[in-house]
N, C-alpha and C positions, 0 to 999 in steps of 0.2 A: 446265655443272657436271661433266659426265663427264670433260672434259679436265683440270679441276682435280683431280678425284679420282685420275685416272691419274698426274698429276704428283706428288701427295702420296705416292703409293706408292713413289716414288723417294727414296732417301736424300738429305736436304737438309742441306748443311753451311754453315759460315760462310765467305763469300768473303774476309773480312779475314784469315782464318786460312789461306787458300790452298787450301781444299777445293772440290770441284766443287759448284755450285749449279744446281738446275733451275728453281725458281720465279724469275720476274723481279722486279726492283724497278721498279714503274710510276711514272713521273713525269709529271705533267700541268702543262704550261706554258701561258701565255696572258695577254693583257692583261685589264684590269678589265672586267667585264661580259660575258665570253665564255662563262660557264657552267662554269668549272673545278670548283667545288664540287659542282654538280649531277652532272657526269659522274663525279667521284670517288665520290659516294654511290651512284650506279647501278652502277658497276663493283664497288664494295665489297660491295654486296648480292648481285649475281649471281655474283661469283667468290669470295665468302667472304673478302674482304680487309679490312685495317684501314687507316684513313686517318691520315697524319702531316701535320699542317699545317706549312707553311713560310712563315708570315706573321709578319713582325717585330712587328706590333701585336697580333695575336691571342694572343700568349703571355701578355699581361698580363690580370690579373683585372679584371672589369668592362668598361666601354666596349663592350658587346656590339653596340649599334646602330651606333655610329660605325665600328667595325672590321668590321661585316657578318659576325659570327660565325654559324656554323650553329646552328640552334635546338636546344633540349634534345630535342625529338622526333626531329630528324634524327640527333642523336648516339646516341639509343637504337636507331635503325634500323641504324647501323653504328658500330663502335668508332672514336672519334677520339682522337688524341694531340696533345700540344704546344699545347693550348689552355687559357688561363686558369690558369696555374700560377705566374706571377711577380707579385709585389706591384708595383703601379703606381709606388710610391715608390722602387723600385730603379732607379738611374740607370746602373749599370755592367754591365747584362746585354748581352753581346756576341754576335756571330755565332759566335765560338769556343765559347761556352757552349751555343748552340743546336746546333752541329754535334756536340759531344760527347754531349749528351743524346739527340738524334735518332738518331745512329748506334747507340747502345746499344738504343734502342727498335726500330729496324729489325732488328737482329740478333736481338732477342727474338721479334719477329713471325715471322722466318724459322725460328727454332728451334721455333716452334709450327706449322710447316708452313702458314703463311698468307702471303698476298701483301701486302706493304707498298705503299701508294699515297700517294706524296708529292704534295701539292698546295698551292699558295699563290702570292701575288702578289709575294713578295720574292725576286727571281731570284738575288741574290747569296747568299742563304741556301741555295738549291738548289745553286748552283755549289759552294759550300763543302762541301756534303754529298756531292756526287758526285766531286769531284776533290780531290786533296791540294794545296790552294792557300793554306792558312793556317799561321801560326806560333803554336804555343801557348807562353805564357810563364808560366803558373801551373798547378799540379796540378789535375787534373779534380775531385778530391774537395773542393776548397776551396769554402766557401760564398760565393757571389757577393755576398751582402749584407754580409759582414764584411771582404772584401778591399778594401784601399785601391787604387784604380785609379791607377797611376803615370802613365798616359797623360793622365788628366784633370788631374793636378797639373802636368804638363809644359805642357799647353795654356794654362795661366794665364800662362806666361812670354812674353817678347818673341819674336816669330817669327824675326827675324834672328839673335838670340842662340842660339836653338835650332838654326837651320840651320848656324850657324858651329860649334857643338858637334858636330853630326852630321858635318860635313865633316872633322872631326878623327878620328872613330872609324870612319866609314863613308863615305869620299869618293865611292865609286861610287854609293851611294844618294842622297847629297846632290846629285850632279850631275843626277839625274833629277827632283828635287823642287824646287819653287819655295819660297823663304822664306815666301811668303804662304800656302802650303798647310800651315798649322800642324798640322792633324790628322794628316796622313801623316808629317810630320817628327817629331812627338811619338811616333807609333807606332814608327817606326824606332829612335828613341832608347830607347824602352821595351824593345824587343826586345834591344838591346845591353846595357842596364843589368841586365835580369833574367836574361839567359842567358850573357852574356859573349861572344856570337857576333854578328857584324854581320848586319843584316837581309839585305843583298845576298848574304852567304855562305849563309844559309838558303835563299834563293831559288835560288841556283846548285845547291845539293844537290838540291832538288826537281826542277829542270829536268833534271838529269843522271840521275835515276832511270829505270829501264826503263819506257817508256810515258809519260815526262814530255815536256813541250814548253815553248814560250815563255811560256805563260800559267800554268804550274804543273806539279805532279807528275802521276802517273798516276791513272786512274780507281780508285775504291775498291770499286766493285761491278761484277762482270763481266757480268751479264746485265741490261742496262738497256733498258727499253721506254719511250721518251720520246714523249709525245703533245702536239702543239702546237695549241691551239685558236686560230684566227685568223679575222678577218672581212675582207671586201674593203673598198676605200676607200668605197663607199656606206655600208656598215655603220659605218665609223668616223665619217663625217660626221654621222650621226644622234645621236652622243653630244654632251654639253655640251662647251663649249670647253676647260675645265680638264681634264675627264676624257679628252677627245680627245688633248690633248698628253701626258698621262700614259700613255695606251694606246700612243701612237706610241713613247714612250720605252721602255716595256716590250718592245715588239716589236723595237726596235733592239737591245736587250740580248740577246734570244734569238738574233737573227741574228748578232751579233758574237761572243757567248760560247759559243754552241752550234753554229750552222750553219757559221760561218766560222772556227771555232776551229782554230788551227794545231797540228800535231803528230799523233802516232798515236792518242792517246786521244780519239777523236771518235766517239761512238755515233750511230747513225742517229736522226733525228727525223722522226716521221710527222705530217703536217699534217692537220687536220680542219677543214673549212669550217663556220663557225657563223653566217654572215650571215643565213640564213633559219631562224628558230626553228621555223617550222611543219614543217620537214623534219629536226628534231633526231634522230628515230629512225633514219632512213635515211642521213643525212649525218654524224652524229656517233657515236651510241651503238653502232649495229651495226658500223660499221667499226672502232671502238675495241675492241669485244669480239673481233672477228676477229683484230686485230693482237695483242692480249694473249694470246689462246688459242694463236696461232702460237708466241709466245715460250715459253709453258708447255710446249707439245709439242716444243719444240726445232726448229721449222721456220722458214724465212724467210717473213715475211708476204708475201701477194700484193701488198698496197699498196706502192708505191715510196716511199722516204723523200724528204723535201724536199731539193732540191739548190740551192745558191746559187752564182752565179759568184764565183770567187775569184782574186785576183791573187797568184800565187805569188812575184812579185818584190817584193811589198809588205813593208816592214820595220815590224813592229808595235812595235819597241822603239827606233826611231831617235830621236835627240835633236835638237830644234830650239829655238832661242832667238829669240823675237820681241822685238827691242829696242823697237819701237814700243809694244807693249802691256805690256812688262816681264813676259813670261810664258814659262815653259818648256813646250814641247809635246812629248809622247812619241808617236811613231808617225806613219808617212807619211799615213795616212788622216785622223788627227786634225789634222795640219798643213795638209793640203789643205782641210779644213773650216774651220780657223781663219782662213786667209788670205782666205776668202770670207765670213767672219762680219761682221755689222753693226758690232760693236765694233772689229774690226781696220780695216775700211774707213773708219770714222769717224776713227780715229787716223791713218790714211794721209792722209785729206783734210786733217786738221788740220796734219800735218807739211808737206804740200805748200804750204799757205797760209803757214805760218811761213817756209818756204824762199823763197817768192816775195817776202814782205815783206823778208827779209834781203837778197835780191838787189837790190831797189829801193833799200834803204838804202845798200848798197855803191856802187851807181851814182851816187847823189846825192853821196856823199862823195868820189867820184873826180874831181869838177870842181875844178880847181886854183884857188887864191886869185886869181891874175892873171886867169884867165878870168872868174871871178866879178866881179872889179873892172871888167873891160872891159864885161861885160854891164850892170853898174849904170851905168857912164858913158854907154853907148849909150841906156839907158832902154828903156821898153817900146815896142812898135810903135805904140800909140795916142799915146804922148807924142812920138815922133819925127814922126808924121804931123802933129800939132798944130803942132810947131815949124816944120815945112816950110811949112805954110800961112801962118804969121805972117811968115815971112821973105819970101814972095812979096808 
């Protein structure tokens, strides 16, 4: 607590307004069941912070058990935000809406000299909050319940017709999207219709900003302390099959969008091993407190951030068209995974079988009529042998 008190004595300004900030924005990443909420609550209590939920389902009122919301008692132990404030009947609440509200909350928490702790299982919500990666097409003050979602209207139309329309106003984006990907095609059309600027142009502007990169614009908060709770493969195997697949998907997202993110705006990520719950204090809580306090004091943490092997020659925006599967694949890694996938191998096997049948048919058709007549006149080997015996 002494470190927090010392940090609060320093003037804290808004990072979005370009002023120096001392207190860090703490972000807790991790798959389902790794204890993210528990760590957030403990850090919030010990450091006097406030928790900002980044869960796409917990924003809705009700559904407390299904969405595994923190209890009322836990919310009294530490202030929580972004929980149970959207009517479940609202169907057009988007990640943009989340980003706008959460950003304002984080700025308010900083203005009160407290530490915001972002935690949740929806990784793309967190990514949208940290980096400039989204395109806003409606004013922030609009009521999301009253705004007609143009994207929803577009998605009701034929996918090929939408893709053709997009190719006319934004050929670059159309070349990266498959006509079957109606959701993304509709989104790109929505951006153009509501702003008059093509989606690809928006993305080019983000990438070209100082600190921007291939996956979006620069970081929006300068002092990020990212903690990643992860379990070893024994730990994952103990989960149920469905939960196991979801956990692996969440961890892949962290690796691809945080650890292997290209460009200069890549904050360090500190890993915390959570496989053995009995060692929570020594393996998770104490290291997390030391890391956060180092950020508060402006020191480099003793713990080393997680490093992942990265192929600098890899092109994450390369374009590949799979004629077999009728799919557009973006990125070298995604293409390599696709050509090894079960669906692609099935289509490849099917194509080879069809090619083999076609070759056989062509070979059969290549026998000339005269040759066929001669074979008929000669008869079968059995018939010839019978005639030979009768002649003897």
